[in-house]
Each structure stands twice: as structure tokens, then as C-alpha cells.
DOMIMI-211723 format. One line per 8 residues: number of its first residue (from 0); for each residue x, y, z of C-alpha. Coordinates in steps of 0.001 Angstrom, whole numbers. Layout:
N
NUM) X/Y/Z; ...
//
This chain:
230
0) 65967/-81182/-36705; 62652/-78865/-35852; 63694/-75092/-34750; 62360/-75144/-30827; 61361/-72013/-29834; 60754/-71419/-25969; 57520/-70630/-24959; 58454/-68469/-22344
8) 59825/-65894/-24866; 56989/-65516/-27002; 54540/-65551/-24294; 56164/-62304/-21975; 55888/-59792/-24755; 51694/-60741/-24699; 51388/-60471/-21726; 52832/-57692/-21077
16) 51276/-55805/-24077; 47612/-57310/-22482; 48699/-55499/-18416; 49461/-52344/-20498; 46304/-51640/-22507; 44094/-52898/-19471; 45640/-50251/-17774; 45079/-47978/-20430
24) 41253/-48859/-19952; 41426/-48616/-16418; 42756/-45236/-16365; 40433/-43892/-19512; 37427/-45197/-17655; 38238/-43356/-14724; 38537/-39815/-16709; 34932/-41292/-19035
32) 32930/-41957/-15873; 32823/-38727/-14199; 32296/-36713/-17194; 28935/-38697/-17759; 28277/-38659/-14542; 27941/-35145/-13663; 27266/-33192/-17031; 25743/-30089/-15479
40) 29313/-29118/-14564; 30033/-28830/-18392; 26693/-27746/-19512; 25186/-24106/-19788; 21930/-24928/-18733; 22655/-25854/-15282; 24987/-23333/-14789; 23641/-20763/-11838
48) 25372/-17734/-12971; 24314/-17759/-16418; 20899/-18592/-15374; 20695/-15953/-13076; 21333/-13825/-15710; 18839/-14781/-18454; 16736/-14450/-14824; 17434/-11242/-14670
56) 17309/-10326/-18167; 13265/-11808/-18587; 13062/-9641/-15143; 14188/-6329/-16962; 12097/-6650/-19864; 8790/-7234/-17705; 9811/-4409/-14955; 10387/-2368/-18267
64) 6901/-2944/-19813; 4964/-2901/-16187; 6724/-370/-14304; 5613/3456/-14463; 8295/5280/-13522; 9968/8208/-14709; 12786/6086/-16560; 10211/3435/-17919
72) 7572/6517/-19041; 10437/7883/-21013; 10729/4845/-23166; 7092/3812/-23379; 5179/7639/-25404; 1865/5136/-24673; 2167/4700/-21339; 2284/8886/-20683
80) -165/9512/-22713; -2431/7167/-20556; -1031/8173/-17804; -1778/11693/-18391; -5017/11050/-19520; -5913/9088/-16246; -4568/12208/-13943; -6647/14438/-17078
88) -9900/12666/-16062; -9086/12880/-12284; -8777/16128/-11973; -11994/17640/-14510; -13846/14857/-11679; -12200/16845/-9042; -12653/20258/-10553; -16286/19506/-11512
96) -17514/18837/-7817; -15362/21726/-5977; -17002/23884/-8449; -20105/22802/-7753; -19634/23473/-4240; -17374/27264/-4667; -20444/28361/-6870; -22778/27502/-4204
104) -20988/28950/-1022; -20827/24814/56; -18539/23854/3171; -17453/21333/1469; -15580/22812/-1007; -12285/20969/-1573; -13259/17849/-626; -14070/17314/-4282
112) -9817/15206/-4453; -11339/12731/-1259; -14347/12535/-2710; -13297/11174/-5809; -10650/8608/-4770; -12751/7296/-1908; -15042/6385/-5116; -12379/4811/-7274
120) -11419/3084/-4374; -15270/1883/-3565; -16139/1274/-6861; -18586/4392/-6305; -19915/6622/-9209; -17678/9861/-8225; -20090/11688/-8624; -23298/10546/-5434
128) -20865/10979/-2561; -21269/14967/-3131; -24647/14406/-4459; -25501/12777/-1396; -23975/15258/837; -25802/18333/-1483; -29107/16492/-723; -29003/15427/3326
136) -26962/19192/4701; -26540/21570/1587; -22744/20308/1486; -22290/20804/4927; -24472/23898/5703; -27029/22002/7840; -25188/19442/9299; -26864/17453/12746
144) -24289/16260/13794; -20473/17634/14069; -18523/16260/10522; -21667/14670/9610; -22654/16148/5656; -23949/12975/4881; -26558/12677/7544; -25061/8963/7962
152) -26730/7649/11250; -28560/10916/11648; -26842/12102/14971; -23933/10284/14272; -20066/12416/15022; -17711/12312/12687; -13776/13968/14306; -13628/15296/10204
160) -14799/15169/6848; -12304/12729/5675; -13322/10141/8052; -17517/10596/6978; -16209/10218/3481; -14409/7370/3821; -17060/5971/6412; -19789/6329/3571
168) -17706/5555/457; -17092/2039/2565; -20204/1444/3478; -22058/2044/230; -19420/577/-1719; -20629/-2911/314; -16986/-3095/1854; -18260/-3156/5651
176) -19133/-6225/6301; -21530/-5039/8630; -23637/-3126/6556; -22531/-5521/3096; -25599/-7002/2655; -27696/-3733/2426; -25459/-2328/-309; -22678/-4900/-1760
184) -23182/-5298/-6082; -26065/-2262/-6001; -26596/84/-9025; -26900/3574/-7715; -30048/3868/-7743; -30547/1005/-6296; -27877/2106/-3451; -30093/5150/-2882
192) -32801/3671/-2527; -31117/1171/480; -29948/4808/2083; -33254/6320/2253; -36079/3885/1428; -39270/6232/-1420; -41634/4843/1904; -38925/7216/4246
200) -38210/9749/1469; -40813/9865/-1831; -38406/10808/-4587; -34693/10282/-2539; -32920/8559/-5741; -34229/10597/-8267; -33297/13679/-6396; -29567/12687/-5634
208) -29705/11237/-9285; -30851/15044/-10673; -27571/16611/-8593; -25675/14094/-9989; -26373/15414/-13683; -25703/18931/-12082; -22180/17872/-10994; -21610/16428/-14037
216) -21288/13528/-16450; -20546/10348/-15288; -17997/9134/-18311; -15506/12203/-18532; -13878/11437/-21879; -11113/13349/-23534; -13218/14823/-25983; -14552/16404/-22776
224) -11826/17382/-21908; -10538/19140/-24972; -13942/21190/-24966; -13641/22121/-21353; -10367/23764/-21526; -11046/25588/-24600
//
């Protein structure tokens, strides 16, 4: 007679093992799911702190390359040389204008820097403003209106030479909307022919441009700076 095994005793451990395995899988799913769903928690590229640090480093690099503070200039000798050269050129222009005024005892002596700065701001030849003032009023000696050495508007009064220089430079540079159609985009000679047409004063442009040559060369280079200082 064959031995009979109780079915209950064989199936019970199996069911227990299945329940145990299912429980393990369920717990594992709870652990794996958030890891897969939220990778930014563990990914350095999405970490705000790390990202912020990398951005700061990049910003510092750009600032070092572009800023011209004393600290950054100390790290970049070429930038220092360029800054020095540009300042020397500007100083040479100022000196040339003021020297011309001083040697002829003209009232505009000392206004060279203002004229150079306004010329740069408005894209003008640095010699144009002093030359017009010399032609129009002997640089302030013979003015038809107070503080108006340029003859601008004939008898327009200005509060100061500074105001007159700013006004004339802005207009001749084409930066006044009311007069830009007269001066914007023109060469120095064209500006002068508009300022005082040949029909009014013959050879006016030529006369002013000759004064400009007497003041100095249009392009002041490092070579001219060296020769001027020796």
C-alpha cells in the first residue's frame, strides 16, 4: 500500500515562500521607484549648489578677462600697456590743443580735455572743435554772444564754454534729432560745408581744415608720442 502524503503539509511551505517572495518584491519596488523617478537628487549636474559654483567660476573668468580694475590689470600686462597707450594718446591730443591756445593767448586754453572727450563721444575728429572756434572767434577772443566761441546760431548764449562745446559736438556728430539730417554720417569736410556753406563763406571748409593740420596730425601713434617726449 502506497504511502499517502497529506496535501496540506506539502502546499503550506510553498505558499509561505510565495508570500515571502512577494513581500520582498513589494519592498524592493518601494525603494527602486523613487530612485528612478527622481534622478536629480543624486545627479551632480542638477545640484543647485554645484551648478551655482560652476557658474560663479565662469563669471569670475569672464570678469578677469574683461574688467580693467587695478587688480585685473596687474594680472594682464598687455591690458596695462593698452590702457597706458590710449591715455597717452588722449593726453597728447589735449596738450596739442591747449598748447595752440596758450601760444596765441586764446581764452579757450584749458578746454582741450573737454573738446577731446566730446569729440570722442560724438565720433568727431579731435581737432574739429578747436579749429572751428579759432576760425569763428579766435578761440573766444571775438565772440558775438557769451560763451559762444563757435558762432553757433550766431548770437545764441551759453552758460559756459563746457555747455557750448557739448552742444556743438552733439549737433555736428549727428546726435541731435533736430539737426541730425544736416550732419549725421558726414565726413569732416562735409560737416564744415554744412556748418558754413561755400555760398556764405568761400573756402570755409578748407580754412578750418588747414587750422586742424596746424594743431596736429589726425592719427597720433606711439611713434609720435615717443618723438614728442624726446
